[in-house]
N, C-alpha and C positions, 0 to 999 in steps of 0.2 A: 286519844289515849295512846300512849306509847306501846308498841308491840312488845309483849313480855318476852318473846323469844329472841328479840334483838338485844345483843349485849350493849350495855351502857357505854356511851362514847363520851369522852371528856369534851367539855365545851370548846377548849382550844383546838382540839383535833378536828372538830366539825368546822371551825372557822378557817383553819389552816390545813389543807389536805397534806397527806404524808408525801415525802419524797418519792416513795414507791408509786403512788398514784400519779404524780406528775410525770415520772418516767414512763409509766404505762400510757398516759395520755399523749405524750410527745412521740414515743416510738410507735404508737398505733396510728392515730389520725394524721399527724403531721408527716410521718414517714410515707404513708400511703399517698398523701397529696404530692409529696416530692417525687415519688416514684412515677405517679401518673403524669406529672409535668415532664419528667425526663423522657418517658416513653413517647408522649405526644410530640415533644420537640424533636426527638430522633426521627419519628415517622414523617414529620413535616419537612425536616431537612432532606430526607430521601425523596419525598414527593417533589420538592423544588428542583433537585438535581436531575430527577428522572425526566422532567419536561413532558410527561405523559401519564395518563391514568390507566392506559391499556394493560400494563403489566405491574401496576402498583401493588396488587395483592401478593404477587410473587416476590416483589422487592421487600415487602414487609415480612413475608415468611423467611426470606434470606436474612433480613436484619435480626429477627428473633432467633434464628438458628445460630448466627454468629454470637449473639448475646448469650444463648444457652451454652455454647461451647466455652466462651470466656468465663461464664459462671462456674463451671466445673473447677476452674483454677483459682478464681478470685473470691468465691464464697458469698459475695453479696450482689444483689440484683442491680443496685444503683450503678456501681462502676461497670458492671457487665453491659448494661444498656447504653451508658454513656460512651464507652469505648467502641461498642458495636456501631453506634450512630456516627462517631467520628471516623471510624474505618470506612463506613459506607460513603461518607462525604469525600474522604481522601481518594477512594477508588474511583468515584465519579469524577473528581477533579483531574486525576491523571488521565482518565479516559477522554475527558473533554480536551485536554492538551494534545493528546495523541490524535484525536479526531480533527482538531484544527490544523494539524501539521501533516496528516496522512489521509484524512477523509475516512478513516476507519476507526472503530471503537476498540477499546482494550478487551482482550480475552486472556485466559490463562496461558494459552500457547504463545503469547507475546513475551512471557517472562524470560525465556532463554535469550531474547534479543539484547537484553542488557549486557550479556556477556559475549555478544557477537559484533561489537564495534558500533552499536547504535548510539551509546552515550557519548563517546568522543566525537562522533559525527555531529550530533546535535549541539554539543558545546561549541564546536568550530563554526557551524553554520548559523545557529540561533542562540547566541550567548544571552540575550535578554530573557528569552523564554526559559532557558536553563537556570538563570539566576532566580527567576520567579519560582521555578520548581524547587530549587534548593531552599529558598526562603520558606516555602510552604511546608517542605519536609521538616525543617527545623521547628517551625511552629507546631506541626503535628507531634513531633517528639516531645516538645516542651509541654504541650497540653496533655498528652498521654501520661507523662510523668506526674504532672500535677494531679490528675484524676486518680492515679494509682496511690499517691501519697496522702491526699487530703480529702477524697470524696467517698471514703468507705462508708458503707451502710451496715445494717444489721446482718450478721452472717446467718446462713441457713445450713441445715445439715447436708452432709454429702449424699445421703440417700435421696433427699428431695432434689438436689442438684442433678444427679444422674437421671432421675425420673423426668425432670423438665427437659434435659438434653435429649432424651429418647423421644419425648413427645414432639420437640422442635424438629428433630431429625426426620421423624415420620411425616410431619407437616411439610417440611421442605422437600422431601422426596416426592410426595404426592403433587405438590405444586410444580416441581420440575418436570413431572411426567405429562403435564397438560400440553395440548397441541399448540397453544399460543406460545408457550415457553420454548418448545422445541423449534419453533419457527424463528426465534430470536436470532439465530445464526444468519438468517437471511436479511437482517436489518442492520448489518455492520456499517452500512453507509448512511444510515439515518441518524440525525443529531438528536436522539432521545434514548431513554432507557439505558443510560450509561452503567449504572450499578447493576440493574437486572441482567444486562447482557453479560457482564463479567461473571456474575454468580451463576448464570445458566451454563456458561462454558465449563464450570467446575464439574458438572455432571455429563459433559459431552465427550464421549470416547474419542471422537475425531480430534479434539483439541489436545488430549493427553498423548495420543499416538505420536504427535510431533516431537515430543521429548526424546523418544527412543530412536528416531532416525527418519529416513525418507519414506513417505507414505502418500499414496494418491487418495484423495477424498471422493472423487467422482469416477468410480469404476464399477462396471457391472460384473456379474458372474459368468455371463456367456460372451464369447468373442464375436466379433463382427467379421464376416468374410471380406477379404481384401478385393478391391477392384483390379481389373487388368491394367497393366501399364499403358500410359497414353503416349503415342509416338510424337516426335518433334514435328512442328508445323513449318519449319523453315530449314533450308539447306545451310544457311549461314548461322553460326552459333554466336549470339551476341555476348559481349562482356556484360556483367551485372555489377553495378555499383550501388551499394546501400549505405545511406548516411543517416545516422541517428543524431538528431538535433536536440541537444540537452535542454529540457524545460521549455520547449517551444510549443505553444498552442495557438490556435487561430482566434484572434480577438473577436471575430464575428460570432463566435459561440456565445458571447455575452452581449451581442448587439453593438459592439464598438466598430467603427469604420477603420479601413486600412487604405493606404495609398497604393497607386498602381504597381510600384516595384515590389512591395510586400505581397500584394494580391497575386502578382505573377509568380512569386515563389510558393505561396500556399496553394494557389489554384491556377497552375499554368494553362494557358489557353490551348496549347498544343499537347497537353498531357492529360492524364486521368487523375482525379483528385476526389477526396471525400473526408469524412470524419473518421477518426480512429479511436476505438475504445481500448483502453489499457487497464492494467490491474493495479496501478499505483498512483499515488498523489504526493507531490512534494519532494520525493527522493526515491532511492532504490532503483536507479536507472538500469542496473544489471538484470532486474526482473523483466524489463521490457526487452532487453537484449536476449535473454533466455527464451522468451515467448516467440520473438521474431525468428530465431534460428532453429528452435526445436519444433515449432508448430504446436506447442503446448501452453496452457495457461500456468503461470507461476502460482496463481492462487490455488490451484489444485493441490499444492503441497503445503498448505497452511503456513505456519510460522517458519517452516523450512525454506519458504520462498525467499526469505531475506538472504540466506546464505546457501542458495543452490549451487553457486559457483564452487563452494568448498565441499559441500556434501554430495553434489551431483557430478563432480568430475569423474569420468569413466563409466557413468551409469546410463547415458543417453547415446544410443547407437544409430539413430535415424535423425538426420539434421539437414538443413538447407546446404551448408557447405559440403557435407559428406555426399549428398545426392549429386551436387554439381561436380565434385571430384570424380565420382564414378563415371561421369560423362566426359572426362578429360580436362576439366577446368583446373587451373592453378588458383589456390585460395589464399587470401591475404587479409590480415587485420591490421589497421593502423589506428592506434588509440591515443587520445589526448591525455591519458593517465600514464603514470610511470609503471614499469613492469612489476614492481612490488605491490601494486594496489590489489587488494583482495586476493583471489586465486585466479586472476584473469588468464595468465599464461597457461596454466595447467588445464583449466576448463576448456578454453578455446582449442587447445591442442587435442583434447579428448573428443571434440565433436567434429574434427576434420579440417580445421584451419591450419594449414601447413606453415605458412610464414606469418609471424606475429611481430609487428614493429610497434614499439611504444615511444611515447613522446620524448623520453630521455635518450632515444636511440636514433632519432631522425638526424640525417647528416647536415652539415653546414651548407648553406648559410643560416639554416634554422637555428635559433638560439633558444634553448629550452628555458633558461632562467628569465629571459626577457618575456617569453611567451607566458610563463606561469604568473606573471604580474597581473595579467588580464584574461588569459585563456582566449584570446581573440580568435574568432573564426577567420578573419582576414589573413592572419598568419598561418593558422593551422591548416585550413582547407587548401590554401595555396601550396603548402608543402605536401599535402596528401596528393593532390592532382599532379604535381610535378613528379613525385615518386612513382605514381601510377604510369604516367606518360613514359618515363624512363624504362619501366619494366616491360612495356608492350611495344617499344619502338621497333625492335627487330624480332619480335616474337609473335607469331600468329595464334598461339595457344589462347583460347578464351580465358578470361580472368574473372574471378569473383573478388571484389574488394568491399570490405566492411569498415567504415570509418565512424569513429565515435568522437563527437565534439563535447565541449564543456563550457561554452561561452555564456549561455544564458542561465546557468544555475544561480539560485538565490544565495544570499539575500540580495535584494535589489536596491538597498539604500546606499550601496557603493557605486560610484560612477566609474564604470570601466571604459566607456566610450569617451575619449578625450574631449574637452571643451573645444568648440570651434568645428567639430565634426558632427554631421547629422543634426545640426541645430534646427533646421526646418522640420525634420521629422519629430524632434522633441516638442516643438511648438504645436505640431499637428496632434501629437498624443496628449499634450496638456489640455488642448481645446476639447479633445474627445472625452477625456477622463482626468480631471485635475488631481492627480496623485503622483508624487515624485517616484515611487516605486514602479508604477506602470510606465511612466515616461522613460525611465532607465531600461525597462524591459523592451519597450518598443524601439528605442534607439539601438539596442543590441540586435534586435530582430532585423531592423533596417540594414545594419552593417552586414549581417549574414546574407540577407536577400540580395543586396547589391554585389557582394563578393561572389555569390553563386552565379549571378548573371554573367559576370566576367569569366569565371572559370568554366562555365558550360560552353561559352563561345570559344575559349581556348582549347577545350577538349575536342570540340567539333572541327575546328580548323586544323588541329594537329593530325587528325586521322579522318579525313572527309568520307572515306568509304567504309569505315569500321563500324559495325552495328554495336550499339550500347543501350542498355536499359538502366535507368537511374531511378532509384527509389529514395525519397526523403520521408522522414516521419518524426514526430515529436514523441519523446519517451514518456513524458508525464507533464502535468501542469506544475508551475511553481506555487509556493504557498501564498503568494500575493493575490492569486485569483479568489481566495476566500474573502479578502477585503473587497475585491471588485464585486463579487456576488452580493455581499452584504449591502454595499452602498447603492448598487443599481436596483436592488430589491427585485431581482428576476423571479419569475414563477418557480416554485420549488421543483427541483429535478435532482434526485439523489445520484443520478449517473453523470451529471454535468462535470463534476470534478475529475472524472476519468476519461474525458474526451480531449483528444489533441487533433492532429491532422496527418494525412498522408498525401503524397503527390508522386506520380509515376511519369517520368519523361522518357522519350525514346529518340535515339539518333540512328538514322539509317535502318529502321525496321519498318518495312512497307506495310505489314499487316496490322500494325498498331493503330488502335482506334481511340482518339482522345475524347474527352468529355467528362461530365460529372459521373463519378463512379458511385457504387454502393457504399454505405457506411460499413466499416469492417472492424472486426476484432483483431488485435495485433497478432494473435495466434494464426490467423489466416493470411497475413500480409505476405509472408514468404511464398506461400502457395500461389497466391494471385500474381506475384511478381514472375514466377516461373511460367504461368499461363500467358501473361502479357508478352513475355519474351519468346513465346512459342517453343519453349524447351520441353523435352520429353519428361513426363512424370512417371516415377517408379510407382509400384503398387501402393506404397504408403502414402505418397503425396496425391496420387489419384483418388484414393479413398478419402483422404482429408478434404480434397476438393469437393467430393460428393456431399460432405457435411455442411457446406455453405448454405444450402437451401434449408437444412434442418435447424441450424443454429442462428442464421441471419447475422446480425451485427454483434452477437454475443458469442462467447465460447464457454468460459467457466459458468457464467450466469445462465446458460442455456440448460433447459431440462431434457435435452435430447437424449433418448435412450441409446440411439446409434452412436453418439459421441462416447457415452460411457462404455459401450461394447467395444468401440474402437480402442479405447485405453486398455481394455482387457486383452485385446489382440496384441497390442504393443508389448504388454507385460509377458504374455504367453510366448511370444516370439523371442523374448530376451532383448528387445530393443529398448526397454526401460528396465533397469535393475532396481528393484525395490525390496523392502523387507518382506519376508515370507508372509507376515500376517496381513499384508495388503490383499492377499487373495481371498480373505474372508470378509473383506470390506464391501459394503454395498451402499 
């Protein structure tokens, strides 16, 4: 019996539902299914790029926060989630590219680097990679435009949008405050959590401080009392020669063999040698230069590390050359770069290097245009040692010489060592690791090693009684070591990309003891050089030497409270000029 309270419905209406019913059915059930599908797809994309489940919940909270923020302006949930997922994948992709070329993930403090010369550098050095980034950026822009124009869903009220945004903000803030998320800054060298790391940096004050100027991240509130100065151990004051070898690492770090000439360069039998931990990978050589000369880690200054030469000129008043100058040394820089590169001249002058000679200023017969075709160490180091010999020929004043090479910088698909030269070494490298890039790297290293063997003998024979301490080190690994690591499938070691080598040789220094040395951080290498030369240490260097036992082979990565207090002392004494707000940093 038909319900009398139910209005009569025409037969045709019962057989053919109204358009309003069909609209309700589609906008309800089907839109919900579409929305769920979009959300699941976005979360799955983030999970795949994260390569880890450890911080997946935080990554999802960040994804939803971005979606809620976009929702405020777009009005429909579908496009907000789609664009948030695409943005997450784009951030992860950029972070992966950065990681593959610098061994560090993307953080918000990296954004100023786009305006500090990074992009032109990458275009010049890695055109294929930059072409891929450009293509990816174009694809992202096209896909975003398509979503905005054609993927609109049902709009919701502004009140509901604001409510959802506030709820997402609260959830993101709570997730950001968890211990695991705050520790993400310690995982910058790990190949996972790419999106989560960037989003965590948004709430990290240390990252945002780098936009405003120079700031130390590892500094305590209380100063460390300085040690007393250490007297000289020798009547004769030796010359000190420090040579930074561009992109040179020890192949034995990856288990690859080397020939005797290369071994004698990396691990001289009559010298001290070991592994060197640096702050950078793939580029940014000036950061290693900064650490070697100031005794500080460039990493302590966050994104400012990249342009410390510009922002730091005139801010650092304790340095290796300044300490040596106070002892009567004449200080010289000879660089394989032109004077206009970065802010080299201004920075080096500010830390106490009085004479600064750049590659475009070396006298004939050196030909800068011919040199810049290959940046050959055979040409450059020969000119450096000749210039040094002329300066000391009739001058007993001790000298500090800092030389910067550029021969082994990537990319290594270009053959800089001419055919017919070092062919045996090429064959040896190919048999060790059949990769054209590594073969070229090893051929350049062999040229450097054989060149130095001759120049060392020339230096020794020119002044048979003059004491000299010579320090060699690699500033960072080239990008090709990523490929070596992948193909050799070495046990995972997040610090391996930041290891190079150091070697210390002595001429006419009786108290020098050769042998395998401790692994060092580059911030300690200048101090160790002074110790091996038997040179007096001022209170700053004496105190830094006392930190060796605290920090071991690390410096920035060390949790030493004495190191942090030492930084406070340097700031309080005006030896590091930083922004006033650094004093409240802990």
